[in-house]
N, C-alpha and C positions, 0 to 999 in steps of 0.2 A: 392393610386390614381387609379381610374378606368378610364383608358385612352380610353376605347371603347366609353365612353360618349362624348369624346372631339375630337376623331380622326375617320377618315373614309378612306376606300380604295374604290375608284370609278374608273373603267377602263377608263371612259370618262374624268377624271381630272388628269393631270400631269402623263399620261401613267400608271395609277394605283398605283402610289406611295402613301404611307399613308400621308394624309394631315389633317390639322386642319379643323374640320367640318365647312362648310359654307365659306371656303376660298380656295385659290389655293396655300396656304403656306404649303410646305411639311415638314415632320418631319426632313428630311435631311437639309432643309433650316435652320430650327431653331437650329439644332445641329451645323451646320456650323457657325451660328452667335455666339453661345456660345463658340465654339472652337476658334473663332477669337478674343475672349476677351470681347464680349458684355455681359452686365449684363441683367438679366431678365427685369429690369425696362427700360433699353435702348431699348431692343427688343420691348417691349410693346409700348414705346413712338414712335418708328420708324414705327411700323406696328400696327396701331390702331385697326384692327379687332381682334388682339390677346389680351388675358388677361394672367396674371401670371399662372393661372391654365393650360392654353394651353401649356406653356413652360414646366411645370412640367409633363404634359401628354406626351410630346415628349420625355423627359428624361426617364420616366417610360417605355414607349414603347421600347426605345433603350435598356434599361436594360433587359427587358423581351426578346427582340430579341436576345440579347447576350446569354441569357440562353436558347434560342430556345423554348420559350413557348408562342409565339405570336399567338393570334387569334383575328381577327376583323371581325365584320359582314360586309357584303357588303352594299353599300349605298342604 
């Protein structure tokens, strides 16, 4: 998953937190939804701007961040 195509960091949006491109939904929001037990299909149904690939991009970003290899282009 090439999450840089789906995520962006913009200092003007959500204080520069990584967000799904074209939304104000942060990676942290999506990870929180997953951690609370929501499935990908439930997240997509609850937040129509998202698609399943956005959820996967958030997970991929988190995995890379854990490995400390994250780089995203500025918006």
